[in-house]
C-alpha positions in Angstrom: -16.7 -13.3 -21.4 -13.3 -12.1 -22.0 -13.6 -14.1 -25.2 -16.6 -12.1 -26.8 -15.8 -10.0 -29.5 -15.3 -6.5 -28.4 -18.9 -5.3 -30.2 -20.5 -8.1 -28.4 -19.2 -7.5 -25.2 -20.0 -4.1 -25.2 -23.4 -4.7 -26.0 -23.8 -7.1 -23.2 -22.1 -4.6 -20.6 -24.5 -2.2 -21.6 -27.9 -4.5 -21.2 -26.5 -5.8 -17.6 -25.8 -2.4 -17.1 -29.4 -1.1 -17.8 -31.0 -4.1 -16.0 -28.9 -4.8 -13.3 -27.7 -1.5 -11.9 -23.9 -1.1 -11.0 -22.7 -0.1 -7.5 -21.2 3.6 -7.8 -17.8 2.5 -7.6 -18.0 -0.5 -10.0 -19.3 2.2 -12.7 -16.1 2.8 -13.0 -13.9 0.1 -12.1 -15.5 -3.2 -12.3 -14.0 -6.2 -10.3 -13.3 -9.8 -11.7 -12.7 -12.8 -10.3 -10.0 -15.5 -11.4 -10.9 -19.1 -10.7 -8.6 -20.8 -8.7 -7.5 -24.5 -9.4 -9.7 -27.1 -7.1 -8.0 -27.8 -4.2 -5.1 -24.8 -4.0 -5.2 -22.8 -0.9 -4.0 -19.5 -2.7 -3.2 -17.8 0.7 -1.6 -15.1 -1.6 2.4 -13.9 -0.3 3.4 -12.5 -3.3 2.6 -11.3 -6.8 4.5 -10.1 -9.9 4.3 -10.0 -13.8 7.2 -11.2 -15.2 9.3 -10.0 -18.2 7.3 -12.1 -20.7 3.6 -11.5 -19.1 3.2 -14.8 -17.1 2.0 -13.7 -13.5 3.3 -15.1 -10.9 2.0 -16.1 -7.2 3.3 -17.6 -4.1 1.2 -19.0 -1.1 2.0 -18.4 2.3 2.0 -22.1 2.2 5.3 -22.3 -0.1 4.1 -22.4 -3.5 4.6 -20.3 -6.5 1.7 -20.5 -9.5 2.1 -19.1 -12.5 -0.9 -18.0 -14.5 -0.4 -17.2 -17.8 -2.9 -15.3 -20.1 -4.5 -14.1 -16.6 -6.3 -11.5 -18.3 -8.1 -13.6 -20.9 -8.4 -17.3 -20.7 -6.3 -17.9 -17.7 -4.0 -21.2 -17.3 -2.4 -22.5 -14.1 0.4 -24.4 -13.6 2.6 -25.3 -10.5 5.8 -23.4 -11.1 7.7 -23.7 -7.9 7.5 -25.1 -4.4 8.9 -26.3 -0.8 9.6 -22.3 0.2 9.4 -21.0 3.9 6.3 -18.6 4.1 7.2 -16.5 1.0 5.6 -13.1 1.2 6.7 -11.1 -2.2 8.1 -11.6 -5.5 10.0 -10.1 -8.0 10.4 -10.1 -11.8 13.9 -11.3 -13.2 15.5 -9.6 -15.9 14.5 -13.1 -18.3 11.9 -15.4 -18.7 11.1 -17.8 -15.8 13.4 -16.1 -13.4 11.6 -14.5 -10.4 13.2 -13.3 -6.7 11.4 -14.0 -3.3 12.1 -13.4 0.2 11.2 -16.2 2.1 11.3 -16.3 6.1 15.0 -17.3 6.0 16.6 -15.7 2.7 16.2 -13.4 -0.5 16.0 -16.3 -3.4 16.7 -16.5 -7.1 14.4 -18.6 -8.7 14.3 -19.7 -12.1 13.5 -22.3 -15.3 16.7 -23.0 -17.1 15.3 -25.7 -19.1 12.1 -24.0 -20.5 9.8 -26.6 -19.1 7.9 -24.1 -17.1 8.9 -25.6 -13.7 11.8 -24.3 -11.5 14.9 -25.7 -11.2 17.1 -23.6 -9.9 16.6 -22.2 -6.3 19.6 -19.8 -5.4 19.9 -18.0 -2.0 21.1 -14.4 -2.9 21.5 -13.5 1.0 20.6 -15.0 4.5 22.2 -12.6 6.3 19.8 -11.5 8.9 18.8 -15.4 10.0 16.0 -16.4 12.1 15.0 -18.2 15.0 11.9 -20.3 14.6 9.5 -17.6 16.3 6.2 -17.8 14.6 6.1 -13.4 13.9 9.2 -13.3 12.1 7.8 -12.7 9.1 10.0 -11.2 6.3 8.7 -9.2 3.4 9.9 -8.1 -0.2 11.8 -8.1 -2.6 11.7 -4.8 -4.5 14.2 -3.4 -6.8 15.6 -0.3 -7.3 17.1 1.1 -10.6 20.7 0.3 -9.8 19.7 -3.3 -9.4 19.6 -3.0 -5.3 16.9 -5.1 -4.0 15.2 -3.8 -0.3 13.0 -5.9 2.0 11.4 -5.7 5.6 11.5 -7.7 8.9 8.9 -8.1 11.5 9.4 -7.5 15.1 9.2 -11.0 16.9 7.0 -10.8 19.8 7.4 -12.6 23.0 5.0 -10.7 25.2 1.7 -8.5 24.0 3.6 -5.3 24.7 7.6 -5.2 23.5 9.3 -7.1 20.8 12.3 -9.7 22.0 14.0 -10.4 19.2 16.1 -13.8 18.8 17.4 -13.0 15.8 18.8 -9.6 14.3 17.7 -6.9 12.4 13.9 -7.6 13.2 12.0 -4.0 12.8 14.6 -3.5 9.9 14.5 -2.4 6.3 17.3 -3.8 4.9 18.9 -3.6 1.2 21.1 -6.1 -0.8 23.2 -5.0 -3.5 24.1 -6.8 -6.7 26.7 -8.5 -5.3 24.7 -9.7 -2.4 26.0 -7.6 0.5 23.4 -7.1 3.1 22.7 -3.8 4.4 20.7 -2.8 7.4 19.1 0.2 5.9 16.5 1.9 8.7 14.6 0.9 11.3 11.8 1.8 13.9 9.3 -0.7 11.9 6.9 -2.9 13.5 5.2 -5.1 11.1 6.0 -3.5 7.5 3.9 -5.7 4.9 4.1 -3.5 2.0 7.2 -2.2 0.4 7.1 0.1 -3.1 9.0 2.7 -5.1 7.1 5.7 -6.4 7.5 7.1 -9.7 10.6 8.9 -8.2 12.5 6.1 -7.3 11.8 6.8 -3.4 11.3 3.7 -1.5 8.2 3.7 1.2 6.9 1.1 3.4 3.4 0.4 5.2 3.2 -0.4 8.8 0.1 -1.6 11.0 -1.0 -0.3 14.6 0.4 -1.5 17.6 2.4 -0.6 20.3 4.2 2.9 19.5 2.2 3.0 16.3 -1.5 4.8 16.8 -2.7 4.3 13.3 -1.3 3.0 10.2 1.7 4.6 8.7 3.2 5.1 5.4 7.0 5.6 5.8 9.0 7.3 3.3 12.4 5.2 4.3 15.6 6.7 3.6 18.8 4.9 5.0 19.6 5.8 8.7 16.2 6.5 9.4 14.3 5.5 12.6 10.5 5.2 12.5 9.3 4.7 15.9 9.1 1.2 17.0 12.2 1.1 19.0 12.8 -3.1 18.9 15.3 -2.8 16.2 17.3 -0.3 17.9 20.1 -2.3 19.5 21.6 -3.1 16.0 21.8 1.0 15.1 25.3 2.2 15.3 25.6 4.1 18.6 22.9 2.9 20.4 23.2 1.5 23.9 21.1 0.3 26.2 17.6 -1.4 26.6 15.6 0.8 23.6 12.0 -0.3 25.4 13.6 1.3 28.6 14.6 4.9 26.8 12.1 8.0 27.4 9.2 8.4 24.9 10.9 12.0 24.7 14.4 10.6 23.4 12.7 8.5 21.1 10.2 10.6 19.4 13.5 13.1 19.2 14.8 10.9 16.8 11.7 9.7 15.2 10.7 10.4 11.5 7.2 11.1 11.3 4.9 9.1 9.1 4.5 10.5 5.4 0.7 9.7 5.6 -1.4 8.5 8.4 -4.3 5.8 7.4 -7.2 6.6 10.0 -8.0 3.2 11.9 -11.5 2.5 10.6 -12.1 5.0 7.7 -9.1 4.1 6.0 -9.0 0.5 6.6 -7.3 -1.5 9.5 -4.3 -2.9 7.6 -2.4 -1.7 4.7 -0.6 -3.8 2.9 1.5 -3.5 -0.4 2.0 0.2 -2.4 1.9 0.5 -5.5 2.2 3.8 -7.9 0.3 4.1 -11.2 2.4 3.7 -14.3 0.2 2.7 -16.9 0.0 6.0 -18.6 -3.7 6.5 -18.4 -4.9 2.9 -18.8 -6.3 2.8 -15.2 -8.3 6.2 -15.1 -7.2 9.7 -14.2 -4.9 9.0 -11.7 -1.7 8.7 -13.2 1.4 8.8 -10.9 -1.0 8.6 -7.7 -0.4 5.4 -5.0 -2.9 2.6 -4.9 -2.6 0.3 -1.8 -4.6 -2.7 -0.4 -6.2 -3.2 2.9 -5.9 -6.6 4.3 -8.7 -6.2 6.8 -11.5 -4.0 5.1 -10.5 -5.8 2.0 -10.4 -2.6 -0.1 -8.1 -0.1 -2.3 -7.2 3.3 -1.2 -5.5 5.7 -3.4 -3.2 8.5 -2.1 -1.5 11.5 -3.7 1.5 12.8 -2.1 3.7 16.1 -2.1 6.8 17.3 -1.2 7.0 20.2 1.4 10.1 21.5 2.6 12.0 18.6 1.3 9.7 15.9 3.0 7.0 13.4 1.8 3.1 14.1 3.4 -0.2 14.4 1.6 -4.0 12.9 1.5 -5.2 9.4 1.2 -8.8 8.7 -0.2 -11.0 5.9 -0.4 -11.1 4.2 -4.3 -12.7 0.6 -4.2 -14.9 -1.3 -1.8 -16.3 -4.7 -2.5 -13.5 -7.2 -2.9 -14.0 -10.9 -1.7 -11.1 -11.3 0.9 -8.0 -9.2 2.3 -6.4 -7.6 -0.4 -2.2 -8.0 0.6 -0.6 -8.2 -2.8 -0.9 -5.9 -6.1 0.5 -6.0 -9.6 0.1 -4.0 -12.5 -0.9 -6.4 -15.5 0.2 -5.7 -19.3 -3.2 -4.1 -20.1 -3.3 -1.7 -17.0 -5.8 -3.4 -14.8 -4.5 -3.8 -11.3 -4.4 -7.6 -10.2 -5.0 -8.3 -6.3 -3.8 -11.0 -4.3 -5.8 -11.9 -1.3 -6.0 -13.7 1.9 -7.9 -13.8 5.7 -5.2 -16.2 7.0 -4.7 -15.3 10.5 -6.3 -11.7 11.1 -9.9 -12.1 9.3 -11.1 -10.2 6.5 -14.1 -8.4 5.1 -16.0 -10.5 2.1 -16.1 -14.0 3.0 -13.9 -15.6 1.2 -10.2 -16.9 2.5 -8.2 -16.4 -0.2 -8.1 -15.4 -4.0 -7.1 -13.4 -6.9 -9.2 -10.5 -8.7 -8.5 -7.8 -10.6 -9.9 -3.8 -10.7 -10.5 -2.8 -14.3 -10.8 0.7 -15.3 -14.6 0.6 -17.3 -13.3 4.0 -19.4 -15.6 6.0 -17.7 -14.1 8.9 -15.4 -15.6 9.2 -11.8 -15.9 12.9 -10.1 -13.4 12.4 -7.7 -11.0 14.7 -5.2 -7.8 14.4 -7.3 -5.4 15.9 -4.8 -5.5 18.0 -1.6 -2.7 19.9 -1.6 -1.2 22.2 1.2 -1.2 26.1 0.6 0.3 28.8 2.9 -2.7 29.3 4.5 -5.0 26.3 4.0 -5.6 23.5 1.3 -6.3 23.5 -2.2 -8.4 21.1 -4.0 -8.1 19.3 -7.4 -11.2 17.3 -8.7 -11.3 15.4 -12.1 -14.1 17.3 -13.4 -14.9 20.9 -13.2 -16.7 21.6 -10.0 -20.0 22.8 -9.4 -19.6 24.3 -5.6 -23.0 26.4 -5.4 -24.3 23.7 -3.1 -21.5 22.1 -1.6 -21.0 21.6 2.1 -17.4 21.5 3.6 -16.6 19.9 7.2 -13.4 20.1 8.4 -11.5 18.9 11.4 -7.8 17.7 12.9 -6.8 15.5 15.1 -3.7 13.4 16.2 -2.5 10.1 17.1 -0.9 9.6 20.5 3.1 8.2 20.3 3.4 5.9 23.6 4.1 2.3 24.4 0.5 1.2 24.3 -1.2 -0.6 21.5 -2.7 1.5 18.8 -4.5 4.9 19.6 -7.1 7.1 19.7 -8.0 10.1 17.9 -7.2 13.1 20.5 -7.5 16.8 20.3 -10.4 16.4 17.7 -11.0 20.0 16.8 -13.6 21.4 14.0 -12.0 23.9 11.3 -14.5 26.4 9.6 -12.6 27.5 6.5 -12.8 31.3 6.4 -13.3 31.6 2.3 -13.9 28.6 0.1 -12.9 30.2 -3.6 -14.2 27.4 -6.5 -12.6 28.0 -10.2 -12.4 25.4 -12.9 -11.3 21.8 -11.4 -10.0 24.0 -8.5 -11.5 24.7 -4.9 -9.5 26.9 -2.6 -10.0 26.5 1.3 -8.3 29.2 3.6 -8.3 28.3 7.2 -7.7 30.1 10.2 -4.3 28.2 11.0 -2.5 25.5 10.1 -1.3 23.1 12.9 1.4 20.8 12.4 1.3 17.4 13.7 -2.6 16.5 12.8 -4.4 14.5 10.1 -7.1 16.7 8.7 -10.1 15.3 7.8 -12.6 16.7 5.3 -15.8 16.0 3.9 -17.6 17.5 1.0 -21.3 16.8 0.5 -23.4 18.6 -2.4 -20.5 18.9 -5.0 -21.2 18.0 -8.2 -19.4 18.4 -11.5 -20.8 21.2 -14.3 -22.1 18.0 -16.0 -24.0 16.5 -13.5 -22.1 14.1 -12.0 -22.3 13.7 -8.4 -18.7 13.2 -6.2 -17.8 9.5 -5.7 -15.9 9.8 -2.6 -16.6 13.0 -0.8 -13.5 11.7 2.1 -10.1 12.7 2.0 -7.4 12.7 5.1 -4.1 14.8 5.0 -1.3 14.3 7.0 0.5 17.5 8.0 4.0 17.3 9.2 5.2 20.5 7.7 4.1 24.0 6.8 4.7 25.8 3.5 7.8 28.2 4.0 9.1 27.0 7.7 12.7 25.4 7.9 12.6 24.8 11.8 11.5 21.6 12.9 
């Protein structure tokens, strides 16, 4: 279909939409599926576009596939093989060059003779080691503006409750300099399956619900941070003793709150790789915002972060459901579409397929959505993608928290309904004034009956804001 002339494609789309109406989300973002070569078990562990526009896909079984013309007439070829469960890719500085994190090392892989197959496998660092434990996943890399690589190391579980690492730096994020120096960067992570830099150059990591993690978080990761899981503390400078015997209150004092919490269930169950929209409008009206897949619910979620008193926090929103398998990795194509690499291995996923590659393409129609949910001194300000008609709107708001404890996950605690004392709409903005703002809570908003002034209905009426800090406060 992509080979058809644009005028024919447009007429075909119009007739298909008329005869077979699309789902509400599909009117704005359609999902296209790439045909995978027969016999290939494409359990996607990493994806990236190289500098010359080739889509590289690595599989958990150790292969790397090159897909040329991925947005038009995909042509697949095997680029590399023999890797040890690679779970991330990053483009090199030249054609035919990529970097990947395998279980034991960060590797540079290159095609040096131009025949389309890798012939150079260079170890950049293998400083973290491995013991052979099944849960020693290693994720990444991502690269900052100065050429440093970053990755994360999964906790190795030897029983259902705690980590018992046989190799160092389990539960850590790490940095690798251009010279190959390995630097332990931050700890407190559990199963940190996704890394990404926002447009300002700050590093963020997703993690998975489990012991010490009530629901899936998005962490802003800076050097020296502790994010809550104690398994990595033995390698933290100055730490003494068994971290699992440390009182929770002691751990909580040094714990950095997550920038964003994804409520387990309505906002997925296993957030994967975050990415930020730098397409300049090619992906719709959400330029600069974060998108992240969910490996279990096979969805893509959206988030808008802000800084409050020097730290990140913000809101997440539903974005697109209906993918064929668990969304594990993402990559922006040169045309502004978002490729999604998928697998259901080990944990299962909605959709029915064991693996695959799809992409989300903006149709050119702007949905009526909550664009941002921003904290004010006395409530929240909502900005929408279109001018609002709030005359029939109904607002439902509650807040709750997740317990920081050793048990696996946490239910919601302290669920408290909140009734706005004032609702004011003006253009694309709606201001909600609340009786009070409580720190350490997730504020869950549901909006019904709201329309745009052009008559279009609100596509998603839910938002979830993580409130760690209040404006104007400096003591925490």
